[in-house]
Kinemage of the C-alpha trace (Angstrom):
@kinemage 1
@onewidth
@group {chain A} dominant
@subgroup {mainchain}
@vectorlist {calphas} color= white
{ca met a 1} P 8.229 -6.891 -6.098
{ca phe a 2} L 5.602 -4.149 -5.954
{ca val a 3} L 2.603 -2.939 -3.979
{ca arg a 4} L -0.716 -1.953 -5.480
{ca phe a 5} L -3.145 -0.099 -2.952
{ca asn a 6} L -6.765 0.453 -3.467
{ca arg a 7} L -7.255 3.999 -1.934
{ca asn a 8} L -11.155 3.593 -2.705
{ca thr a 9} L -11.363 0.670 -0.369
{ca cys a 10} L -8.836 2.479 2.325
{ca ile a 11} L -10.856 3.397 5.690
{ca gly a 12} L -8.333 5.656 7.184
{ca met a 13} L -7.191 3.280 10.201
{ca phe a 14} L -3.782 4.058 9.086
{ca gln a 15} L -1.920 0.942 10.392
{ca cys a 16} L -0.073 0.646 7.116
{ca val a 17} L 1.569 4.215 8.087
{ca glu a 18} L 2.716 2.449 11.197
{ca ala a 19} L 3.916 -0.621 9.549
{ca trp a 20} L 5.918 1.166 6.315
{ca asp a 21} L 7.002 5.007 5.489
{ca ala a 22} L 5.913 4.686 2.254
{ca phe a 23} L 2.515 5.392 3.436
{ca val a 24} L 1.505 8.759 4.782
{ca glu a 25} L -1.966 9.647 6.716
{ca asn a 26} L -4.024 12.256 4.726
{ca lys a 27} L -6.119 13.469 7.543
{ca asp a 28} L -8.068 16.009 5.101
{ca ala a 29} L -9.537 12.481 3.053
{ca gly a 30} L -9.301 10.342 5.727
{ca lys a 31} L -7.228 7.616 4.071
{ca ala a 32} L -3.839 6.907 3.489
{ca asp a 33} L -1.566 8.020 0.627
{ca leu a 34} L 0.961 5.689 -1.086
{ca lys a 35} L 3.966 8.209 -1.597
{ca gly a 36} L 5.329 8.133 -5.275
{ca ala a 37} L 3.024 5.509 -6.438
{ca glu a 38} L 1.400 5.739 -9.881
{ca glu a 39} L -2.320 5.562 -10.319
{ca val a 40} L -2.907 2.775 -12.554
{ca asp a 41} L -6.922 2.647 -12.186
{ca ser a 42} L -9.283 5.079 -10.759
{ca gly a 43} L -7.995 5.214 -7.154
{ca val a 44} L -5.646 2.324 -7.389
{ca phe a 45} L -1.920 2.931 -7.021
{ca glu a 46} L 1.051 1.083 -7.702
{ca leu a 47} L 4.809 1.483 -6.055
{ca glu a 48} L 7.766 -0.542 -6.843
{ca val a 49} L 8.865 -1.849 -3.670
{ca pro a 50} L 12.721 -1.356 -2.692
{ca glu a 51} L 14.487 -4.461 -1.699
{ca thr a 52} L 15.253 -2.773 1.759
{ca ala a 53} L 11.319 -2.608 2.281
{ca glu a 54} L 10.277 -5.481 1.088
{ca leu a 55} L 9.384 -6.631 4.741
{ca asp a 56} L 7.978 -3.529 5.578
{ca ala a 57} L 5.706 -3.899 2.325
{ca lys a 58} L 4.473 -7.334 3.816
{ca phe a 59} L 3.858 -5.797 6.867
{ca ala a 60} L 1.813 -2.918 5.597
{ca ala a 61} L -0.311 -5.215 3.787
{ca arg a 62} L -1.238 -7.622 6.538
{ca ala a 63} L -1.856 -5.007 8.975
{ca cys a 64} L -4.660 -3.399 6.525
{ca pro a 65} L -8.029 -4.241 8.211
{ca val a 66} L -9.610 -4.072 4.647
{ca asp a 67} L -7.343 -5.563 2.638
{ca ala a 68} L -6.649 -2.278 0.539
{ca ile a 69} L -3.052 -3.136 -0.055
{ca glu a 70} L -1.913 -6.070 -1.903
{ca val a 71} L 1.979 -7.212 -2.516
{ca tyr a 72} L 3.156 -8.639 -5.765
{ca asp a 73} L 6.303 -10.488 -6.737
{ca asp a 74} L 8.558 -9.825 -10.029
{ca asp a 75} L 6.265 -12.023 -11.774
{ca gly a 76} L 3.132 -10.513 -11.160
{ca glu a 77} L 1.763 -13.242 -8.912
{ca gln a 78} L -0.054 -11.967 -5.716
{ca met a 79} L 1.959 -12.584 -2.437
{ca ile a 80} L -0.298 -11.046 0.196
């Protein structure tokens, strides 16, 4: 499972930070950051989700008010 985070879409509500500790507040930018993620496109980051954090990743995606977070299964199919 992996997460795709579109930081350009992020509006800095930080619900993802509350849902999963992989997200951190970047108050200077007014947006969240996804720790350890790789930038795969301009402002788009991906991170492999550890099995122990799968539920947290899903909660973070559901909590985002602007759908800046997407969750994909191992086959690349979008789950959330």
